[in-house]
C-alpha positions as CSV (number, residue, x, y, z in Angstrom):
1,M,1.3,5.7,9.2
2,T,-1.3,8.6,8.8
3,E,-1.6,10.9,5.6
4,E,-0.6,13.8,7.9
5,E,2.3,11.9,9.5
6,L,3.8,11.0,6.0
7,R,3.3,14.4,4.7
8,D,5.4,15.7,7.5
9,L,7.8,12.9,6.8
10,L,8.4,13.8,3.3
11,E,8.3,17.4,3.8
12,I,5.4,17.9,1.2
13,E,2.1,20.0,1.3
14,E,-1.1,18.9,0.3
15,G,-1.1,18.0,-3.5
16,G,2.7,18.9,-3.3
17,N,5.9,17.0,-5.1
18,L,8.4,14.9,-4.0
19,E,11.3,16.6,-5.0
20,Y,14.4,16.0,-3.3
21,F,16.6,12.4,-2.7
22,E,16.6,12.7,1.0
23,N,12.8,12.9,1.2
24,Y,12.5,9.9,-1.3
25,A,14.9,8.1,1.2
26,E,12.8,9.0,4.2
27,L,9.8,7.1,2.1
28,M,11.9,4.2,1.4
29,E,13.6,3.7,4.6
30,T,11.4,4.8,7.6
31,G,10.8,1.9,9.9
32,E,7.1,2.5,10.0
33,E,4.5,0.8,8.0
34,I,2.9,2.8,5.1
35,A,-0.1,1.7,3.3
36,A,-0.6,1.8,-0.2
37,E,-3.8,3.8,-0.2
38,T,-1.9,6.3,2.2
39,M,1.0,6.6,-0.4
40,A,-1.6,7.0,-3.3
41,R,-3.3,9.9,-1.4
42,V,-0.1,11.7,-0.4
43,L,1.8,11.3,-3.3
44,A,-1.2,11.7,-6.0
45,G,0.2,15.2,-7.1
46,V,3.8,13.9,-7.5
47,D,5.7,14.0,-11.1
48,L,6.2,10.6,-11.7
49,Y,8.9,11.0,-14.1
50,D,10.7,12.9,-11.3
51,F,9.7,10.0,-8.9
52,A,11.4,7.3,-11.4
53,E,14.5,9.6,-11.4
54,L,14.7,9.5,-7.5
55,T,13.8,5.6,-7.6
56,E,16.7,5.0,-9.8
57,N,19.2,7.2,-7.9
58,W,18.0,5.6,-4.3
59,F,18.4,2.0,-5.5
60,D,21.6,2.6,-7.2
61,E,22.9,4.4,-3.8
62,M,21.7,1.0,-2.0
63,M,23.4,-1.4,-4.3
64,N,26.6,0.6,-4.5
65,N,26.8,-0.1,-0.8
66,L,26.2,-3.9,-0.6
67,P,28.8,-6.3,0.5
68,D,30.7,-8.1,-2.4
69,E,28.7,-11.4,-1.4
70,A,25.4,-10.0,-1.7
71,M,25.0,-10.7,-5.5
72,A,21.5,-12.2,-5.3
73,V,20.2,-9.2,-3.4
74,Y,21.8,-6.9,-5.7
75,D,20.0,-8.7,-8.4
76,I,16.7,-8.3,-6.3
77,L,17.4,-4.4,-6.1
78,E,18.2,-4.0,-9.7
79,A,15.2,-5.8,-10.8
80,E,13.0,-4.0,-8.6
81,K,14.3,-0.7,-9.3
82,R,13.4,-1.4,-13.3
83,Y,10.0,-2.6,-12.1
84,L,9.1,0.5,-9.9
85,M,10.8,3.0,-12.6
86,S,8.8,1.2,-15.4
87,L,5.4,1.4,-13.2
88,A,6.0,5.6,-12.6
89,Q,6.8,6.0,-16.1
90,T,3.8,4.1,-17.3
91,A,1.5,6.0,-14.7
92,A,3.0,9.3,-16.0
93,G,2.2,8.7,-19.6
94,A,4.3,9.3,-22.6
95,P,7.2,11.5,-22.2
96,D,6.5,13.0,-25.8
97,G,3.4,14.7,-24.4
98,R,0.8,12.2,-25.6
99,I,-1.9,11.9,-23.4
100,P,-1.8,8.8,-21.3
101,D,-4.6,6.2,-21.2
102,P,-6.7,7.2,-17.8
103,E,-7.2,3.4,-17.4
104,E,-3.6,2.4,-18.1
105,S,-2.3,5.2,-16.0
106,A,-4.5,4.5,-13.1
107,E,-3.6,0.7,-13.1
108,A,0.0,1.5,-13.4
109,R,-0.5,4.1,-10.3
110,G,-2.1,1.4,-8.2
111,K,0.3,-1.3,-8.9
112,L,3.4,1.2,-8.1
113,W,2.0,2.0,-4.6
114,N,0.9,-1.7,-3.8
115,E,4.6,-2.7,-5.0
116,L,6.1,0.0,-3.1
117,E,4.1,-1.3,0.2
118,R,5.4,-4.8,-0.7
119,F,8.8,-3.9,-1.2
120,R,9.2,-1.4,1.9
121,E,7.8,-4.6,3.9
122,W,10.5,-6.6,2.6
123,F,13.3,-4.0,3.0
124,T,12.6,-1.9,5.8
125,L,10.0,-4.0,8.4
126,S,11.2,-7.6,8.0
127,Q,14.4,-8.6,10.2
128,N,15.3,-11.0,7.5
129,C,19.3,-10.4,7.6
130,E,21.7,-10.9,10.3
131,V,24.7,-8.5,11.5
132,T,27.8,-9.7,13.5
133,D,29.7,-7.0,15.1
134,H,33.0,-8.7,15.9
135,G,34.6,-6.0,17.8
136,R,31.6,-6.2,20.3
137,G,31.2,-10.0,20.1
138,R,27.7,-9.4,19.2
139,R,25.3,-10.9,16.6
140,Y,21.8,-9.8,16.0
141,P,18.9,-9.8,13.5
142,A,18.6,-6.9,11.1
143,T,16.1,-5.5,8.3
144,I,17.9,-5.2,5.1
145,A,17.9,-1.3,5.4
146,D,19.5,-1.5,9.0
147,A,22.0,-4.3,7.8
148,I,23.1,-2.0,4.7
149,A,23.3,1.1,6.9
150,E,25.3,-1.0,9.6
151,Y,27.8,-2.4,6.8
152,R,28.2,1.3,5.5
153,F,28.9,2.9,8.8
154,A,31.3,0.1,9.7
155,K,33.5,0.6,6.6
156,L,33.7,4.6,7.8
157,D,34.6,3.6,11.5
158,H,36.7,1.0,10.3
159,R,34.9,-1.6,12.6
160,N,34.9,-5.2,12.2
161,V,31.3,-5.9,10.8
162,D,29.8,-8.9,8.6
163,V,26.2,-8.6,7.5
164,D,24.5,-11.8,6.4
165,L,21.9,-11.0,3.9
166,S,21.0,-14.3,2.4
167,G,17.9,-14.5,4.5
168,A,16.6,-11.9,2.4
169,E,17.0,-13.6,-0.9
170,D,13.3,-14.9,-1.3
171,F,11.9,-11.7,-2.6
172,I,10.2,-11.9,-6.0
173,V,10.0,-9.3,-8.2
174,E,6.9,-9.1,-10.4
175,E,7.3,-9.2,-13.9
176,Y,6.0,-6.0,-15.9
177,I,6.1,-6.2,-19.5
178,R,6.0,-3.1,-21.5
179,T,4.8,-2.9,-25.2
180,L,7.2,-1.4,-27.8
181,G,4.3,1.2,-28.2
182,E,4.9,2.3,-24.4
183,L,8.5,2.5,-25.3
184,L,8.1,4.8,-28.3
């Protein structure tokens, strides 16, 4: 995806801010590949505290719509949520107005966009799940994003659909350790 296409998708102007949940959801759920470098350039002007809050809200929404038997994927999403929020907050600097260390901030920004690209590859681009629509007698491969959406819509439509997310349990969340100083 080009920078212009990403700006259009997210409905932000040059140097603009990502403000709305729906736009963040577009970023996370679009079925097109978005390079980390493209995200970095387009989202350079984003308020990273707002970005962290949108991250938390989006992940909570996804986790609330998982089947009960998908605990391993739930745990992965919870850990990834915390990791991305931590990276965004570190990149933004201290909330108490202290000036962030420019090197640390730049490193965290780079990690944030790289991790977002890696997560999106797993979540929206890899067909690592399976959906079974019992009413239609059909079984087909799906991305996690599509499987969760199908499961969610099936509940609304009262259709008999099962999703198997076990093929997506191999995602490894990077460890990110914050110092006590960063937390204060």
